[in-house]
N, C-alpha and C positions, 0 to 999 in steps of 0.2 A: 462496354469498356474492354479494351484489349488486355491480355494478361500482363504485357509489359507495363502499360499505364497503371494497372492495379498494383503491381509490385513497386513501381516508382512512388505512387501515392502512399503506400504502406511504409516504405522506407523513410520518406519525408516525415510522416507522422511519428515514426519511431525515434527519429533524431530529435524532433521537437520535444517529445516525451522525456527523453533522457536529459537533454541539455537544460530544460527548464527546472530540472530537479535542483541544480546548484545555483540558479539565478536568484538575485534579490531585488530585481527591478520589475516595474510594471510589465504587463504582458507584451505590449507593443515593442518595448525595448529588447526584451529577451528573444522574441521571434525574429526581429530584424538582425540580431547578432548571429543568427544561425543561417541566414538566407544564402550566404555564399557557400556553405558547406552542404546544403541539402542535395544539390545535384551530384555531389561526389559519392554519396553513400548508395544511391540507387544503382542497381545492377550488381552490387556486391553481395547481396543477400542470397543464401543458398536456395536454389530452385526446389520447389516441391514436386515430387513425382508420385502420382497415384495410379496404381494398377486399376484397369477397368474392372468393375464389379458387375456381375449379372443382375438384371432386374429382379430375378427370383431370389437371389441372396439378399438384396436390399429389402425386398418385401418381407422376408423371413426376419431380418433384424428389426424392421419396423413393428412387426407383430409382437416380437419378444419385448420390445420397449413398452408397447401398449400394456402388456400383461404385468410388467415388473416395475414400472415407474410409479411413484406416488404423485397424486395431484394435490397441490396445496390449495386451500380454500381462499387464501388471501396473502398478500404481502404487506398489507397495511400495518404499521406499528400499532400496538395495543395502547389505548388511552387509559389513564388512571381511572379505576373504578369499573372497568369493563368486566364482563362475566368471567368466572374462573375457567370456563371451558374455551377461552379464546385461543388456546394453543393446541386444541385437540388434534388438529391435522398434523402437528409436529411431533406427536407422541412416538411415532415410529423411530425417531432419532434416539430415544432413550436407550434401547438395547444396543444400538450401533455405537453410541458414544459413552457407554457406562464406564469404560476403563480408560478413557482418553483424557490426558491432562491438557493438551493444547488442541483447540479447534481453529484451523486456519480458514478464514473466509476470504476467498479471492474475488476477482472481477476481471473480465476481459477488457474492460475500459473503465477509466475513472469517471467518464462523463455519461453516466446512465442514471436517471432519476430512480428507476425501479430497483436498481442494485442497492442504492442507499436505503430505500424503504425496506426491501427484503432482508437486508443484513441487520438493520435496526430491529426488526421483528425477531429474527433469529437470536440476536443478542439478548433481547428481553426474555425469550424462552430459556436460553442457556443460563442466564443469571437467576431467574426466578425458579425454574423447574429443576435445574441440574447443578447449581452451585458454582458456576463459573464467575468468579468475582473480580477478575482483572481483564480489562480491555486494552490491548496494546495496538496502537496505530502505526502505520507506515508514515510517521511524522517525527519531529524532533524530540529526543528524550528530554531536553531541558524545557522546551515549550509545554509539552504535555504535563510534565511533572509540576511545573509552576502553576499551570492552569488548574490542575487537580487540587493543588494546595489552597486555592481560593474559590473553589467551585461553589461553596455555600454562600459566599458573599457576592458573587458576580451573576449577572444575567446569563442565561444559556447561550445567547448569541455571542456575548463577550467571551465566554469560555471557548466556544467553537473557534472564533477568530484568533484567539491567542494560543491555541493548542495544535490544530491540525493544518495540513497544507491547504492552500486555496482551492485546489481542484474539487474539494468536497464541501466548500461553503455553499450550501443550497438550502432551499426551503424543505426539501425532502429529507434532509439529515437533521433538521432541527428537533424532531421528536426524540432523537437519540440524546441530544444535549438537555432537553427537558427531563428525560428519564434519568440521566446522570445526576442532575441536580436533585431531583426527588429522591433518588436512591441514597444520595449523600446524607440525607436526614434520617435514613432508616437504620435498622439494626444490621442490615446486610448491604453495605454500600458497594456499588460497582466502581472499582478504581480505574481511573483513566491514566494511561502511560503511553510511551512511545519508544521506538527502538532505532530511529534514524539518527545519523550523525551530521546531516546537512544543516547549514545555517538557514534559518527562515525568519521572516518577520512574524512577531516582534523579536528583535535581537535580544540577547542577554543584556539587560540594562543595569544589573547589579543592585536592584532595590533590596535584595536580601543580604547586602553587605552593610555592616555598620560604618565602615570607612567609605564615606560618600565621595571623597576625592578618587579613591581607587575604583569606585563604581563608575565614575565618569571616564576614567582611563579605559575601563573594560568596554564601555559603550563605544568609545572612539575606535578601539582596536577591533571590535566586532564589525563595525562598519567598514573599516579598512580591509579586513580579511574577506568580507563578503564581496567587496568590489574587485579585489585581486582575483577571487575565485572564478569570476566570469569574464576576466580580461585575457589579454594575450601577452602582457609585458612580464615575461619570466625574470628578466634581469632586474627590473625594479622590485619585484616581489622578493627575490632572494636577498636584495639589499636591506629589506625591511624585516625579513623572516625572523631573525634572532630576537629583535626587539618585540615583535608580536608574540612570540612564544614566551618570552620573559614576563609579559603582562599576565598571561594566563597562569603562569607559575606563581606569580605574586598573589593573584586572586585565590588560587588554591591554598596557599599558605595562610592567607587571611581567613578564608572560609573555615579552615580547621582550627583556628585559634580559639581558645577558651572564651574570649570576649565575643567573638562572632557566633559561637555555638549558643551562648546565652541569649544573644540578640535573636537568633532564629527561633529558639524555644518561645520567646516572648511574642514574636510576630506571627509565628505559625504553631500555636500550641497543640494543635491536633494533627500535626504532620511530622512525626518523629523520624520518618524515612527521608525527608526532603534533603537533609544534609548529604547523605550518601548518594542520592540521585544527582545533586548538583556537582558533587565531587567527580562522579563518573562523567558527567557532561563536560566538565572542564578538562578532564584528562582526554576526552574525545577531541576537544578543541586543539589540544597540544598535538595530538597525532594527526589531525586534519592539517594543521599548520605545517607540520614537519613533512608530511608525505602527500596528502590528497590534493592540496591546492596546486602543488607542482604538476601533478598529473592532470588536473583540470585545465590549467593554463596550456600545457602541452597539447592536450586533446583539442582545445579550441583552435590552436595554431595549426596543428597537423591536419585537422579536417578541412581547413581552408586550402590545404595542399592535396586533398584527395586521399589522405591517410587517416586511419582511425584505430590503430592498435592501442594508442594511449586512451582513447575514448572507451574501448572495451575494458582496458585495464582499470580505468577509473570506476567503471560500472561494477566490476568484480570486487574492487577494493571496498566500495560502498556496501555491497551485500555481505562481505565478510564482517564488516563493522556492525551491520544490522544483526547478523547472526550472533555475533559475540555479545551485543547488548541484550538481545532477547534471552539468550542463555543465562546471562548474568542476572537479569531480572527474575528469571524462573528459579535460579539456584540460590541467589544471595539476598534479594530484596523481598520476594514473595514466594519463599520455598514451599509453602504449604497451600498455595492457591492454584486453582485451575485457570487457564488463560484462554481468551479469545483473541485472535490476531486478525487485523484488518489490513489487507495489502492487495496489490495487483496479482493476477494469476502468475505472471512471470516470476515474481519473487518467491512464491510459495510452492511452485511445482517441485515434485520430488526428483526430477531428472531433467532440468531445464536444458542442459548442454546437449541432450539427445533430441530436442525438438527441431525437426527439419523445417527450415524457412524462417525461423525466429531471427529478428535483427540482432538478438543477443545470444550468440551460440557459445555461451560461457556458463560457468557454474555459479548459480545465484543462491540466495539464502536458503531456500527449502532443500536444495540438493546438498547443502553443506551440513545439514543436521546429522547428528550421529545416528547410527542404526537403532540404538535404544530409544532415542527421542522420536524417531519416525514411527517406531512401534506404538508409542503412546500418544501419537498425534493423529488427527484426521484432517485431510486436505480437501476442501470443497471448492471446486472451480465454478464460477458463474459465467454464463454465456447468454447472448441474445440471438434470437432467430429472425427478427425482423424489426423494422422501425428506424430510429435515428439516434446517433450518439454524438457526443462532443469530444474533441481532443483537448489536450491540456492548454491550448491557446484559446479555447472557446469556439473553434471552428466546428461547423456541423457537417456530419457525414452520414449518408444512408448506410444502413447495415446491408451488406451484400446478401443476395438471395441464398438460402440454404441449399447446398448441393446435395443431390440424392446420395445416400451412403455416407454423408459427413456426420459429425457429431450433432450439429444443429439439425440436419435433415432427419436423422433417426429419432432424436428427442422430440422433434416437432410432430412426429407421427402419433404421439400420444393425444394430440388434439386438445391439449390442456394449456391454459395461459401460463401456469406455473407448474413445472414438473421436476421432481427430484428423483435421482437414481443413485442407489448405492453401488459402487464398483468393488469396494474392498472385499466384501463377503460373497462374491459371486464365484462359482466354479464354472469352468469353461463348458459350454454346451453348444448345440447347433445354432441356436438363435442369438447367442451373445459373443460369437467369435470376434466381432468388431471391437470388443473391449480389449482384446489381446493382440491386435495388429494395428499398424499405422492407419490412422483415420485423419481426414481433412477437417480443419476448423478455422475460424476467423478470430484472430486477436484484434481488439479494437473494432470488431465488426467488419474489418476490411483487409487485414494483413493475413494472407493465406499461410497456414502452417500445417505440418503433418506430425502427428504424435500418436503414441500408443496410449489410449485413455487410462488404462489401469496402471501403467507405469508412472503416470503423472499425478493422478487424482485418486482420492478415495471415494469421492462422490461428485456429482454434477447437478447443478441447479440451472435449469433452462427457463428463460423468461421470454415470452413472445411480445412483440409490439412495444418496444421500449422507446423512451423519449429522453432528450437532453435534460439535465437538471435545470431548475429555476434558480439561477445563481444569485448569491448575495455578494456583490462585488466589493463594496467599500469596507475598509478595515476599521477596527475600533478606534484608531487614532485619526481617521479621516482620510488617510492616503490610500491609493489603489493597491490592492494586493494581486500579485501575479498568480497564475496557475502553476502548480508545481506537482512533481511526483515524488 
């Protein structure tokens, strides 16, 4: 494949990835809606320039990686009742993470079965061995909060489908939801939450409102807002905007009423924080209706014209909202808990705007963290060095061969199926100079980027020979769920 074609394919994938994030339609519809814009974004992505590196230097880096990387025994989630030494190969994380409040678990692609498995096992370890009791997903705050409120009564697959985006609905992630349900019965439950502001199926139906007529108005408004957000009729939206916002304000007022608070306590007796989570979600909806949907509609229209300033503006708006929600969860809702965050590498990197070749040359969530929060966080990037991945529309793509001297190439030199390397606590020496200078890597296994590893991540987990997830496509209500980011 030529470099130009590779860049084009990566740009198309990036566009699908972002646009599906705000879609509420089945996969085919969402992808079709982007087809006219795909060609316009290619060629606009910053080119990646890599200075030639000598074979001797690369060999030196490879040897250093062999000596310093940890080999994991397994990425298989631990089953209930397994031996207590099941996490012995992860014990090296204890001194690294002992003073960290938030552990960010990234992924270079949403469509990798092994990422879902490895992250589930890491979550089990962090929860059981290190007291991380909150799992925050790159998914809707309202959906995850409501699913967590009924986690004891619902089946694990029902909880999965009603909480997280469809890109993760797979057999490989089911052990996580089995674990979440089991932990909910224990003295140390793992709390499921989310920090995204996007609308996702299932929409807020208002079952938690005592006023059922208002609940019906909310459901209708949610559907209307979701349809506008993936459309191009800005004039029609602005004609409806005030009415839409008023419905959310009416629901907010009803939610906070003494009558509805009593109703919530009766319906969700073990969920005292649900009211504040729903209030935050509704306030998010008001802000989305006021600002984000306009941006989304403009971005759809402008990309058809070969412009995408609004597209990038909408991306950054979303990440600012995700940052604000995550910080609110950490400071107001669970101020005494340690967090695990599940998201794409792009969202959690510490200096995303400095990544050369990224389709998103903007400041995203991880970069927006305060200096203090970054100090008490640990950002783990996940990459694949071979195999096959799936994009957000379910399309399959071969992972591009690891280039000598690239992050994947150096980490692959360990000859381990699963290798972890801490970057944060490394001092510069001859063999690890690659950590401190721009190195080549593939996002989604195919989009070429150049980044300084230590400026972006605190650690890297490399997995060889990856495969697409075994997707569970149907939703709990019987309708098809689209892939989302």
